[in-house]
PyMOL Python script that loads the backbone (N, CA, C, O; Angstrom):
from pymol import cmd

cmd.read_pdbstr("""\
ATOM      1  N   MET A   1      -1.319 -44.873  -3.515  1.00  0.00           N
ATOM      2  CA  MET A   1      -2.217 -43.918  -2.885  1.00  0.00           C
ATOM      3  C   MET A   1      -1.525 -43.198  -1.738  1.00  0.00           C
ATOM      4  O   MET A   1      -1.658 -41.984  -1.588  1.00  0.00           O
ATOM      5  N   LYS A   2      -0.786 -43.950  -0.932  1.00  0.00           N
ATOM      6  CA  LYS A   2      -0.092 -43.369   0.204  1.00  0.00           C
ATOM      7  C   LYS A   2       0.997 -42.401  -0.267  1.00  0.00           C
ATOM      8  O   LYS A   2       1.208 -41.353   0.342  1.00  0.00           O
ATOM      9  N   ASN A   3       1.677 -42.755  -1.342  1.00  0.00           N
ATOM     10  CA  ASN A   3       2.724 -41.898  -1.903  1.00  0.00           C
ATOM     11  C   ASN A   3       2.121 -40.603  -2.441  1.00  0.00           C
ATOM     12  O   ASN A   3       2.721 -39.541  -2.275  1.00  0.00           O
ATOM     13  N   ASN A   4       0.968 -40.657  -3.071  1.00  0.00           N
ATOM     14  CA  ASN A   4       0.298 -39.487  -3.609  1.00  0.00           C
ATOM     15  C   ASN A   4      -0.103 -38.523  -2.482  1.00  0.00           C
ATOM     16  O   ASN A   4       0.042 -37.309  -2.626  1.00  0.00           O
ATOM     17  N   LEU A   5      -0.600 -39.052  -1.380  1.00  0.00           N
ATOM     18  CA  LEU A   5      -0.983 -38.221  -0.240  1.00  0.00           C
ATOM     19  C   LEU A   5       0.239 -37.519   0.347  1.00  0.00           C
ATOM     20  O   LEU A   5       0.155 -36.359   0.748  1.00  0.00           O
ATOM     21  N   PHE A   6       1.364 -38.212   0.398  1.00  0.00           N
ATOM     22  CA  PHE A   6       2.600 -37.612   0.900  1.00  0.00           C
ATOM     23  C   PHE A   6       2.987 -36.393   0.064  1.00  0.00           C
ATOM     24  O   PHE A   6       3.342 -35.354   0.620  1.00  0.00           O
ATOM     25  N   PHE A   7       2.922 -36.506  -1.255  1.00  0.00           N
ATOM     26  CA  PHE A   7       3.287 -35.380  -2.125  1.00  0.00           C
ATOM     27  C   PHE A   7       2.287 -34.227  -2.019  1.00  0.00           C
ATOM     28  O   PHE A   7       2.678 -33.065  -2.131  1.00  0.00           O
ATOM     29  N   GLN A   8       1.020 -34.525  -1.809  1.00  0.00           N
ATOM     30  CA  GLN A   8       0.027 -33.472  -1.628  1.00  0.00           C
ATOM     31  C   GLN A   8       0.295 -32.676  -0.347  1.00  0.00           C
ATOM     32  O   GLN A   8       0.225 -31.447  -0.353  1.00  0.00           O
ATOM     33  N   VAL A   9       0.596 -33.368   0.735  1.00  0.00           N
ATOM     34  CA  VAL A   9       0.902 -32.692   1.999  1.00  0.00           C
ATOM     35  C   VAL A   9       2.189 -31.893   1.864  1.00  0.00           C
ATOM     36  O   VAL A   9       2.265 -30.763   2.345  1.00  0.00           O
ATOM     37  N   LEU A  10       3.199 -32.460   1.218  1.00  0.00           N
ATOM     38  CA  LEU A  10       4.462 -31.759   1.010  1.00  0.00           C
ATOM     39  C   LEU A  10       4.257 -30.491   0.179  1.00  0.00           C
ATOM     40  O   LEU A  10       4.847 -29.452   0.477  1.00  0.00           O
ATOM     41  N   PHE A  11       3.432 -30.571  -0.853  1.00  0.00           N
ATOM     42  CA  PHE A  11       3.131 -29.409  -1.686  1.00  0.00           C
ATOM     43  C   PHE A  11       2.455 -28.316  -0.869  1.00  0.00           C
ATOM     44  O   PHE A  11       2.823 -27.146  -0.981  1.00  0.00           O
ATOM     45  N   LEU A  12       1.472 -28.677  -0.050  1.00  0.00           N
ATOM     46  CA  LEU A  12       0.772 -27.688   0.772  1.00  0.00           C
ATOM     47  C   LEU A  12       1.706 -27.012   1.772  1.00  0.00           C
ATOM     48  O   LEU A  12       1.556 -25.823   2.053  1.00  0.00           O
ATOM     49  N   LEU A  13       2.661 -27.752   2.305  1.00  0.00           N
ATOM     50  CA  LEU A  13       3.631 -27.144   3.227  1.00  0.00           C
ATOM     51  C   LEU A  13       4.499 -26.115   2.520  1.00  0.00           C
ATOM     52  O   LEU A  13       4.760 -25.043   3.066  1.00  0.00           O
ATOM     53  N   PHE A  14       4.952 -26.434   1.301  1.00  0.00           N
ATOM     54  CA  PHE A  14       5.782 -25.484   0.554  1.00  0.00           C
ATOM     55  C   PHE A  14       4.989 -24.256   0.134  1.00  0.00           C
ATOM     56  O   PHE A  14       5.518 -23.145   0.164  1.00  0.00           O
ATOM     57  N   VAL A  15       3.737 -24.435  -0.256  1.00  0.00           N
ATOM     58  CA  VAL A  15       2.903 -23.292  -0.629  1.00  0.00           C
ATOM     59  C   VAL A  15       2.683 -22.399   0.581  1.00  0.00           C
ATOM     60  O   VAL A  15       2.762 -21.176   0.463  1.00  0.00           O
ATOM     61  N   GLY A  16       2.413 -22.972   1.724  1.00  0.00           N
ATOM     62  CA  GLY A  16       2.220 -22.191   2.946  1.00  0.00           C
ATOM     63  C   GLY A  16       3.475 -21.445   3.342  1.00  0.00           C
ATOM     64  O   GLY A  16       3.398 -20.294   3.772  1.00  0.00           O
ATOM     65  N   ALA A  17       4.632 -22.076   3.207  1.00  0.00           N
ATOM     66  CA  ALA A  17       5.895 -21.417   3.546  1.00  0.00           C
ATOM     67  C   ALA A  17       6.197 -20.289   2.574  1.00  0.00           C
ATOM     68  O   ALA A  17       6.695 -19.241   2.986  1.00  0.00           O
ATOM     69  N   ALA A  18       5.910 -20.479   1.305  1.00  0.00           N
ATOM     70  CA  ALA A  18       6.154 -19.430   0.317  1.00  0.00           C
ATOM     71  C   ALA A  18       5.222 -18.255   0.544  1.00  0.00           C
ATOM     72  O   ALA A  18       5.637 -17.107   0.390  1.00  0.00           O
ATOM     73  N   TYR A  19       3.991 -18.507   0.902  1.00  0.00           N
ATOM     74  CA  TYR A  19       3.034 -17.430   1.147  1.00  0.00           C
ATOM     75  C   TYR A  19       3.457 -16.608   2.362  1.00  0.00           C
ATOM     76  O   TYR A  19       3.260 -15.393   2.377  1.00  0.00           O
ATOM     77  N   GLY A  20       4.020 -17.228   3.353  1.00  0.00           N
ATOM     78  CA  GLY A  20       4.435 -16.538   4.564  1.00  0.00           C
ATOM     79  C   GLY A  20       5.623 -15.623   4.358  1.00  0.00           C
ATOM     80  O   GLY A  20       5.908 -14.809   5.236  1.00  0.00           O
ATOM     81  N   GLN A  21       6.331 -15.713   3.242  1.00  0.00           N
ATOM     82  CA  GLN A  21       7.520 -14.914   3.011  1.00  0.00           C
ATOM     83  C   GLN A  21       7.231 -13.579   2.336  1.00  0.00           C
ATOM     84  O   GLN A  21       8.149 -12.777   2.164  1.00  0.00           O
ATOM     85  N   VAL A  22       5.994 -13.318   1.952  1.00  0.00           N
ATOM     86  CA  VAL A  22       5.645 -12.065   1.286  1.00  0.00           C
ATOM     87  C   VAL A  22       5.599 -10.957   2.327  1.00  0.00           C
ATOM     88  O   VAL A  22       4.894 -11.067   3.331  1.00  0.00           O
ATOM     89  N   THR A  23       6.351  -9.892   2.086  1.00  0.00           N
ATOM     90  CA  THR A  23       6.390  -8.767   3.010  1.00  0.00           C
ATOM     91  C   THR A  23       6.109  -7.492   2.238  1.00  0.00           C
ATOM     92  O   THR A  23       6.775  -7.204   1.244  1.00  0.00           O
ATOM     93  N   THR A  24       5.130  -6.729   2.689  1.00  0.00           N
ATOM     94  CA  THR A  24       4.814  -5.454   2.071  1.00  0.00           C
ATOM     95  C   THR A  24       4.684  -4.406   3.172  1.00  0.00           C
ATOM     96  O   THR A  24       4.758  -4.716   4.361  1.00  0.00           O
ATOM     97  N   SER A  25       4.493  -3.177   2.754  1.00  0.00           N
ATOM     98  CA  SER A  25       4.380  -2.067   3.682  1.00  0.00           C
ATOM     99  C   SER A  25       3.174  -1.224   3.302  1.00  0.00           C
ATOM    100  O   SER A  25       2.522  -1.492   2.293  1.00  0.00           O
ATOM    101  N   ASN A  26       2.875  -0.212   4.097  1.00  0.00           N
ATOM    102  CA  ASN A  26       1.794   0.703   3.752  1.00  0.00           C
ATOM    103  C   ASN A  26       2.088   2.098   4.293  1.00  0.00           C
ATOM    104  O   ASN A  26       2.912   2.276   5.190  1.00  0.00           O
ATOM    105  N   ILE A  27       1.405   3.065   3.735  1.00  0.00           N
ATOM    106  CA  ILE A  27       1.449   4.445   4.216  1.00  0.00           C
ATOM    107  C   ILE A  27       0.008   4.872   4.396  1.00  0.00           C
ATOM    108  O   ILE A  27      -0.816   4.696   3.499  1.00  0.00           O
ATOM    109  N   ARG A  28      -0.295   5.427   5.547  1.00  0.00           N
ATOM    110  CA  ARG A  28      -1.649   5.922   5.773  1.00  0.00           C
ATOM    111  C   ARG A  28      -1.574   7.275   6.455  1.00  0.00           C
ATOM    112  O   ARG A  28      -0.592   7.601   7.123  1.00  0.00           O
ATOM    113  N   GLY A  29      -2.637   8.061   6.273  1.00  0.00           N
ATOM    114  CA  GLY A  29      -2.615   9.380   6.858  1.00  0.00           C
ATOM    115  C   GLY A  29      -3.950  10.076   6.755  1.00  0.00           C
ATOM    116  O   GLY A  29      -4.957   9.491   6.356  1.00  0.00           O
ATOM    117  N   LEU A  30      -3.931  11.343   7.126  1.00  0.00           N
ATOM    118  CA  LEU A  30      -5.112  12.185   7.169  1.00  0.00           C
ATOM    119  C   LEU A  30      -4.776  13.502   6.494  1.00  0.00           C
ATOM    120  O   LEU A  30      -3.760  14.120   6.810  1.00  0.00           O
ATOM    121  N   VAL A  31      -5.620  13.939   5.566  1.00  0.00           N
ATOM    122  CA  VAL A  31      -5.404  15.183   4.840  1.00  0.00           C
ATOM    123  C   VAL A  31      -6.488  16.170   5.265  1.00  0.00           C
ATOM    124  O   VAL A  31      -7.682  15.895   5.148  1.00  0.00           O
ATOM    125  N   MET A  32      -6.038  17.338   5.767  1.00  0.00           N
ATOM    126  CA  MET A  32      -6.966  18.368   6.224  1.00  0.00           C
ATOM    127  C   MET A  32      -6.544  19.707   5.648  1.00  0.00           C
ATOM    128  O   MET A  32      -5.377  19.908   5.314  1.00  0.00           O
ATOM    129  N   ASP A  33      -7.503  20.626   5.532  1.00  0.00           N
ATOM    130  CA  ASP A  33      -7.178  21.964   5.041  1.00  0.00           C
ATOM    131  C   ASP A  33      -6.729  22.847   6.205  1.00  0.00           C
ATOM    132  O   ASP A  33      -6.576  22.367   7.328  1.00  0.00           O
ATOM    133  N   ASP A  34      -6.518  24.133   5.938  1.00  0.00           N
ATOM    134  CA  ASP A  34      -6.014  25.038   6.966  1.00  0.00           C
ATOM    135  C   ASP A  34      -7.043  25.355   8.049  1.00  0.00           C
ATOM    136  O   ASP A  34      -6.697  25.957   9.065  1.00  0.00           O
ATOM    137  N   GLN A  35      -8.307  24.959   7.848  1.00  0.00           N
ATOM    138  CA  GLN A  35      -9.350  25.135   8.859  1.00  0.00           C
ATOM    139  C   GLN A  35      -9.653  23.829   9.589  1.00  0.00           C
ATOM    140  O   GLN A  35     -10.673  23.709  10.267  1.00  0.00           O
ATOM    141  N   ASN A  36      -8.757  22.855   9.442  1.00  0.00           N
ATOM    142  CA  ASN A  36      -8.884  21.532  10.063  1.00  0.00           C
ATOM    143  C   ASN A  36     -10.120  20.765   9.611  1.00  0.00           C
ATOM    144  O   ASN A  36     -10.696  19.997  10.381  1.00  0.00           O
ATOM    145  N   LEU A  37     -10.524  20.972   8.371  1.00  0.00           N
ATOM    146  CA  LEU A  37     -11.615  20.206   7.776  1.00  0.00           C
ATOM    147  C   LEU A  37     -11.016  19.140   6.864  1.00  0.00           C
ATOM    148  O   LEU A  37     -10.085  19.428   6.111  1.00  0.00           O
ATOM    149  N   PRO A  38     -11.539  17.902   6.918  1.00  0.00           N
ATOM    150  CA  PRO A  38     -10.993  16.844   6.064  1.00  0.00           C
ATOM    151  C   PRO A  38     -11.261  17.123   4.592  1.00  0.00           C
ATOM    152  O   PRO A  38     -12.318  17.638   4.227  1.00  0.00           O
ATOM    153  N   LEU A  39     -10.283  16.776   3.746  1.00  0.00           N
ATOM    154  CA  LEU A  39     -10.431  16.961   2.300  1.00  0.00           C
ATOM    155  C   LEU A  39     -10.810  15.636   1.661  1.00  0.00           C
ATOM    156  O   LEU A  39     -10.006  14.705   1.607  1.00  0.00           O
ATOM    157  N   PHE A  40     -12.042  15.563   1.177  1.00  0.00           N
ATOM    158  CA  PHE A  40     -12.558  14.363   0.518  1.00  0.00           C
ATOM    159  C   PHE A  40     -12.123  14.365  -0.943  1.00  0.00           C
ATOM    160  O   PHE A  40     -12.357  15.344  -1.651  1.00  0.00           O
ATOM    161  N   GLY A  41     -11.496  13.291  -1.405  1.00  0.00           N
ATOM    162  CA  GLY A  41     -11.110  13.153  -2.811  1.00  0.00           C
ATOM    163  C   GLY A  41      -9.761  13.742  -3.166  1.00  0.00           C
ATOM    164  O   GLY A  41      -9.474  13.940  -4.346  1.00  0.00           O
ATOM    165  N   ALA A  42      -8.921  14.027  -2.179  1.00  0.00           N
ATOM    166  CA  ALA A  42      -7.563  14.497  -2.474  1.00  0.00           C
ATOM    167  C   ALA A  42      -6.758  13.346  -3.074  1.00  0.00           C
ATOM    168  O   ALA A  42      -6.914  12.196  -2.663  1.00  0.00           O
ATOM    169  N   ASN A  43      -5.901  13.654  -4.042  1.00  0.00           N
ATOM    170  CA  ASN A  43      -5.075  12.635  -4.694  1.00  0.00           C
ATOM    171  C   ASN A  43      -3.759  12.472  -3.952  1.00  0.00           C
ATOM    172  O   ASN A  43      -3.087  13.455  -3.640  1.00  0.00           O
ATOM    173  N   ILE A  44      -3.393  11.223  -3.670  1.00  0.00           N
ATOM    174  CA  ILE A  44      -2.149  10.902  -2.993  1.00  0.00           C
ATOM    175  C   ILE A  44      -1.322  10.058  -3.949  1.00  0.00           C
ATOM    176  O   ILE A  44      -1.799   9.044  -4.458  1.00  0.00           O
ATOM    177  N   VAL A  45      -0.083  10.473  -4.196  1.00  0.00           N
ATOM    178  CA  VAL A  45       0.833   9.692  -5.027  1.00  0.00           C
ATOM    179  C   VAL A  45       2.142   9.532  -4.256  1.00  0.00           C
ATOM    180  O   VAL A  45       2.757  10.516  -3.847  1.00  0.00           O
ATOM    181  N   ALA A  46       2.554   8.291  -4.066  1.00  0.00           N
ATOM    182  CA  ALA A  46       3.825   7.984  -3.414  1.00  0.00           C
ATOM    183  C   ALA A  46       4.738   7.337  -4.453  1.00  0.00           C
ATOM    184  O   ALA A  46       4.334   6.402  -5.144  1.00  0.00           O
ATOM    185  N   VAL A  47       5.971   7.837  -4.561  1.00  0.00           N
ATOM    186  CA  VAL A  47       6.941   7.310  -5.515  1.00  0.00           C
ATOM    187  C   VAL A  47       8.104   6.707  -4.736  1.00  0.00           C
ATOM    188  O   VAL A  47       8.740   7.383  -3.927  1.00  0.00           O
ATOM    189  N   HIS A  48       8.373   5.437  -4.987  1.00  0.00           N
ATOM    190  CA  HIS A  48       9.544   4.771  -4.400  1.00  0.00           C
ATOM    191  C   HIS A  48      10.752   5.261  -5.179  1.00  0.00           C
ATOM    192  O   HIS A  48      10.971   4.826  -6.310  1.00  0.00           O
ATOM    193  N   THR A  49      11.534   6.151  -4.601  1.00  0.00           N
ATOM    194  CA  THR A  49      12.575   6.849  -5.354  1.00  0.00           C
ATOM    195  C   THR A  49      13.664   5.942  -5.939  1.00  0.00           C
ATOM    196  O   THR A  49      14.149   6.250  -7.027  1.00  0.00           O
ATOM    197  N   PRO A  50      14.081   4.848  -5.295  1.00  0.00           N
ATOM    198  CA  PRO A  50      15.106   4.013  -5.939  1.00  0.00           C
ATOM    199  C   PRO A  50      14.644   3.342  -7.234  1.00  0.00           C
ATOM    200  O   PRO A  50      15.448   3.132  -8.142  1.00  0.00           O
ATOM    201  N   THR A  51      13.343   3.001  -7.326  1.00  0.00           N
ATOM    202  CA  THR A  51      12.860   2.271  -8.501  1.00  0.00           C
ATOM    203  C   THR A  51      11.924   3.080  -9.383  1.00  0.00           C
ATOM    204  O   THR A  51      11.715   2.724 -10.543  1.00  0.00           O
ATOM    205  N   GLY A  52      11.352   4.165  -8.858  1.00  0.00           N
ATOM    206  CA  GLY A  52      10.396   4.952  -9.618  1.00  0.00           C
ATOM    207  C   GLY A  52       8.992   4.378  -9.622  1.00  0.00           C
ATOM    208  O   GLY A  52       8.128   4.880 -10.342  1.00  0.00           O
ATOM    209  N   THR A  53       8.742   3.342  -8.839  1.00  0.00           N
ATOM    210  CA  THR A  53       7.417   2.738  -8.757  1.00  0.00           C
ATOM    211  C   THR A  53       6.447   3.710  -8.099  1.00  0.00           C
ATOM    212  O   THR A  53       6.747   4.285  -7.052  1.00  0.00           O
ATOM    213  N   LYS A  54       5.268   3.893  -8.726  1.00  0.00           N
ATOM    214  CA  LYS A  54       4.277   4.831  -8.209  1.00  0.00           C
ATOM    215  C   LYS A  54       3.089   4.083  -7.624  1.00  0.00           C
ATOM    216  O   LYS A  54       2.641   3.068  -8.156  1.00  0.00           O
ATOM    217  N   TYR A  55       2.593   4.617  -6.511  1.00  0.00           N
ATOM    218  CA  TYR A  55       1.414   4.085  -5.842  1.00  0.00           C
ATOM    219  C   TYR A  55       0.450   5.244  -5.631  1.00  0.00           C
ATOM    220  O   TYR A  55       0.885   6.344  -5.289  1.00  0.00           O
ATOM    221  N   GLY A  56      -0.834   5.030  -5.825  1.00  0.00           N
ATOM    222  CA  GLY A  56      -1.790   6.116  -5.697  1.00  0.00           C
ATOM    223  C   GLY A  56      -3.038   5.738  -4.938  1.00  0.00           C
ATOM    224  O   GLY A  56      -3.411   4.569  -4.844  1.00  0.00           O
ATOM    225  N   SER A  57      -3.676   6.765  -4.396  1.00  0.00           N
ATOM    226  CA  SER A  57      -4.923   6.590  -3.671  1.00  0.00           C
ATOM    227  C   SER A  57      -5.629   7.940  -3.609  1.00  0.00           C
ATOM    228  O   SER A  57      -5.075   8.962  -4.015  1.00  0.00           O
ATOM    229  N   ILE A  58      -6.853   7.932  -3.097  1.00  0.00           N
ATOM    230  CA  ILE A  58      -7.572   9.172  -2.826  1.00  0.00           C
ATOM    231  C   ILE A  58      -8.090   9.111  -1.392  1.00  0.00           C
ATOM    232  O   ILE A  58      -8.212   8.031  -0.814  1.00  0.00           O
ATOM    233  N   THR A  59      -8.391  10.267  -0.828  1.00  0.00           N
ATOM    234  CA  THR A  59      -8.894  10.298   0.534  1.00  0.00           C
ATOM    235  C   THR A  59     -10.385   9.976   0.564  1.00  0.00           C
ATOM    236  O   THR A  59     -11.114  10.243  -0.391  1.00  0.00           O
ATOM    237  N   ASN A  60     -10.817   9.403   1.669  1.00  0.00           N
ATOM    238  CA  ASN A  60     -12.244   9.111   1.839  1.00  0.00           C
ATOM    239  C   ASN A  60     -12.948  10.328   2.428  1.00  0.00           C
ATOM    240  O   ASN A  60     -12.347  11.398   2.533  1.00  0.00           O
ATOM    241  N   GLU A  61     -14.209  10.178   2.813  1.00  0.00           N
ATOM    242  CA  GLU A  61     -14.983  11.318   3.305  1.00  0.00           C
ATOM    243  C   GLU A  61     -14.446  11.890   4.616  1.00  0.00           C
ATOM    244  O   GLU A  61     -14.764  13.025   4.970  1.00  0.00           O
ATOM    245  N   ASP A  62     -13.641  11.118   5.335  1.00  0.00           N
ATOM    246  CA  ASP A  62     -13.020  11.600   6.576  1.00  0.00           C
ATOM    247  C   ASP A  62     -11.644  12.191   6.335  1.00  0.00           C
ATOM    248  O   ASP A  62     -10.976  12.600   7.285  1.00  0.00           O
ATOM    249  N   GLY A  63     -11.200  12.245   5.063  1.00  0.00           N
ATOM    250  CA  GLY A  63      -9.883  12.769   4.737  1.00  0.00           C
ATOM    251  C   GLY A  63      -8.761  11.764   4.931  1.00  0.00           C
ATOM    252  O   GLY A  63      -7.589  12.133   4.867  1.00  0.00           O
ATOM    253  N   ARG A  64      -9.094  10.508   5.165  1.00  0.00           N
ATOM    254  CA  ARG A  64      -8.077   9.475   5.420  1.00  0.00           C
ATOM    255  C   ARG A  64      -7.743   8.715   4.133  1.00  0.00           C
ATOM    256  O   ARG A  64      -8.592   8.524   3.262  1.00  0.00           O
ATOM    257  N   PHE A  65      -6.480   8.291   4.041  1.00  0.00           N
ATOM    258  CA  PHE A  65      -6.045   7.473   2.911  1.00  0.00           C
ATOM    259  C   PHE A  65      -5.178   6.343   3.421  1.00  0.00           C
ATOM    260  O   PHE A  65      -4.627   6.408   4.520  1.00  0.00           O
ATOM    261  N   ASN A  66      -5.064   5.304   2.607  1.00  0.00           N
ATOM    262  CA  ASN A  66      -4.240   4.151   2.943  1.00  0.00           C
ATOM    263  C   ASN A  66      -3.647   3.601   1.659  1.00  0.00           C
ATOM    264  O   ASN A  66      -4.379   3.101   0.806  1.00  0.00           O
ATOM    265  N   LEU A  67      -2.341   3.686   1.509  1.00  0.00           N
ATOM    266  CA  LEU A  67      -1.633   3.093   0.376  1.00  0.00           C
ATOM    267  C   LEU A  67      -1.137   1.721   0.817  1.00  0.00           C
ATOM    268  O   LEU A  67      -0.325   1.616   1.737  1.00  0.00           O
ATOM    269  N   LEU A  68      -1.623   0.669   0.161  1.00  0.00           N
ATOM    270  CA  LEU A  68      -1.318  -0.702   0.554  1.00  0.00           C
ATOM    271  C   LEU A  68      -0.338  -1.358  -0.402  1.00  0.00           C
ATOM    272  O   LEU A  68      -0.171  -0.918  -1.539  1.00  0.00           O
ATOM    273  N   ASN A  69       0.304  -2.410   0.070  1.00  0.00           N
ATOM    274  CA  ASN A  69       1.180  -3.273  -0.720  1.00  0.00           C
ATOM    275  C   ASN A  69       2.354  -2.519  -1.341  1.00  0.00           C
ATOM    276  O   ASN A  69       2.695  -2.750  -2.502  1.00  0.00           O
ATOM    277  N   LEU A  70       2.967  -1.628  -0.583  1.00  0.00           N
ATOM    278  CA  LEU A  70       4.141  -0.897  -1.042  1.00  0.00           C
ATOM    279  C   LEU A  70       5.396  -1.736  -0.834  1.00  0.00           C
ATOM    280  O   LEU A  70       5.429  -2.648  -0.007  1.00  0.00           O
ATOM    281  N   ARG A  71       6.428  -1.403  -1.608  1.00  0.00           N
ATOM    282  CA  ARG A  71       7.719  -2.044  -1.405  1.00  0.00           C
ATOM    283  C   ARG A  71       8.248  -1.675  -0.027  1.00  0.00           C
ATOM    284  O   ARG A  71       8.091  -0.542   0.428  1.00  0.00           O
ATOM    285  N   VAL A  72       8.867  -2.627   0.622  1.00  0.00           N
ATOM    286  CA  VAL A  72       9.447  -2.376   1.936  1.00  0.00           C
ATOM    287  C   VAL A  72      10.693  -1.517   1.769  1.00  0.00           C
ATOM    288  O   VAL A  72      11.447  -1.687   0.811  1.00  0.00           O
ATOM    289  N   GLY A  73      10.901  -0.616   2.682  1.00  0.00           N
ATOM    290  CA  GLY A  73      12.050   0.277   2.612  1.00  0.00           C
ATOM    291  C   GLY A  73      11.661   1.555   1.907  1.00  0.00           C
ATOM    292  O   GLY A  73      10.482   1.819   1.676  1.00  0.00           O
ATOM    293  N   GLY A  74      12.623   2.315   1.582  1.00  0.00           N
ATOM    294  CA  GLY A  74      12.322   3.593   0.960  1.00  0.00           C
ATOM    295  C   GLY A  74      13.595   4.173   0.401  1.00  0.00           C
ATOM    296  O   GLY A  74      14.538   3.435   0.114  1.00  0.00           O
ATOM    297  N   PRO A  75      13.640   5.413   0.248  1.00  0.00           N
ATOM    298  CA  PRO A  75      12.677   6.422   0.662  1.00  0.00           C
ATOM    299  C   PRO A  75      11.536   6.562  -0.338  1.00  0.00           C
ATOM    300  O   PRO A  75      11.628   6.130  -1.487  1.00  0.00           O
ATOM    301  N   TYR A  76      10.462   7.179   0.136  1.00  0.00           N
ATOM    302  CA  TYR A  76       9.305   7.495  -0.689  1.00  0.00           C
ATOM    303  C   TYR A  76       9.136   9.007  -0.762  1.00  0.00           C
ATOM    304  O   TYR A  76       9.381   9.717   0.213  1.00  0.00           O
ATOM    305  N   LYS A  77       8.719   9.488  -1.918  1.00  0.00           N
ATOM    306  CA  LYS A  77       8.322  10.882  -2.073  1.00  0.00           C
ATOM    307  C   LYS A  77       6.809  10.875  -2.187  1.00  0.00           C
ATOM    308  O   LYS A  77       6.257  10.255  -3.096  1.00  0.00           O
ATOM    309  N   VAL A  78       6.131  11.562  -1.269  1.00  0.00           N
ATOM    310  CA  VAL A  78       4.671  11.577  -1.231  1.00  0.00           C
ATOM    311  C   VAL A  78       4.189  12.966  -1.628  1.00  0.00           C
ATOM    312  O   VAL A  78       4.643  13.969  -1.078  1.00  0.00           O
ATOM    313  N   GLU A  79       3.264  13.019  -2.589  1.00  0.00           N
ATOM    314  CA  GLU A  79       2.686  14.287  -3.025  1.00  0.00           C
ATOM    315  C   GLU A  79       1.176  14.207  -2.925  1.00  0.00           C
ATOM    316  O   GLU A  79       0.563  13.229  -3.352  1.00  0.00           O
ATOM    317  N   ILE A  80       0.584  15.248  -2.356  1.00  0.00           N
ATOM    318  CA  ILE A  80      -0.856  15.346  -2.200  1.00  0.00           C
ATOM    319  C   ILE A  80      -1.349  16.526  -3.024  1.00  0.00           C
ATOM    320  O   ILE A  80      -0.814  17.630  -2.921  1.00  0.00           O
ATOM    321  N   SER A  81      -2.367  16.291  -3.837  1.00  0.00           N
ATOM    322  CA  SER A  81      -2.918  17.386  -4.648  1.00  0.00           C
ATOM    323  C   SER A  81      -4.442  17.402  -4.491  1.00  0.00           C
ATOM    324  O   SER A  81      -5.087  16.373  -4.291  1.00  0.00           O
ATOM    325  N   TYR A  82      -4.984  18.623  -4.591  1.00  0.00           N
ATOM    326  CA  TYR A  82      -6.420  18.832  -4.460  1.00  0.00           C
ATOM    327  C   TYR A  82      -6.770  20.098  -5.238  1.00  0.00           C
ATOM    328  O   TYR A  82      -5.995  21.054  -5.244  1.00  0.00           O
ATOM    329  N   VAL A  83      -7.910  20.113  -5.881  1.00  0.00           N
ATOM    330  CA  VAL A  83      -8.326  21.249  -6.684  1.00  0.00           C
ATOM    331  C   VAL A  83      -8.394  22.500  -5.807  1.00  0.00           C
ATOM    332  O   VAL A  83      -9.029  22.491  -4.752  1.00  0.00           O
ATOM    333  N   GLY A  84      -7.739  23.568  -6.245  1.00  0.00           N
ATOM    334  CA  GLY A  84      -7.743  24.823  -5.507  1.00  0.00           C
ATOM    335  C   GLY A  84      -6.618  24.966  -4.509  1.00  0.00           C
ATOM    336  O   GLY A  84      -6.483  26.016  -3.881  1.00  0.00           O
ATOM    337  N   PHE A  85      -5.791  23.915  -4.346  1.00  0.00           N
ATOM    338  CA  PHE A  85      -4.673  23.947  -3.417  1.00  0.00           C
ATOM    339  C   PHE A  85      -3.385  23.672  -4.185  1.00  0.00           C
ATOM    340  O   PHE A  85      -3.406  22.995  -5.213  1.00  0.00           O
ATOM    341  N   LYS A  86      -2.269  24.192  -3.693  1.00  0.00           N
ATOM    342  CA  LYS A  86      -0.971  23.863  -4.266  1.00  0.00           C
ATOM    343  C   LYS A  86      -0.586  22.457  -3.801  1.00  0.00           C
ATOM    344  O   LYS A  86      -0.921  22.066  -2.683  1.00  0.00           O
ATOM    345  N   PRO A  87       0.115  21.693  -4.648  1.00  0.00           N
ATOM    346  CA  PRO A  87       0.532  20.336  -4.218  1.00  0.00           C
ATOM    347  C   PRO A  87       1.427  20.387  -2.992  1.00  0.00           C
ATOM    348  O   PRO A  87       1.864  19.345  -2.503  1.00  0.00           O
TER     349      PRO A  87
END
""", "prot")
cmd.dss("prot")
cmd.show_as("cartoon", "prot")
cmd.util.cbc("prot")
cmd.orient("prot")
């Protein structure tokens, strides 16, 4: 019984240490038109240029977006598109 408890505690320590090693990044911003009005529903696409991995989001009612869990480092190419506007 004592040996089993030792392995359970050891396992939890390794799981906690492995979880602590995850590192991600994010990109956040605000999209507004030429009259300084927020654009609701604009499409945001970020491409990690070394790998080609794509991340996407849309803006909320305040024109804000947040791309989460991105690869650390870069560079990233970010493109914003909205109906009636050029990308």
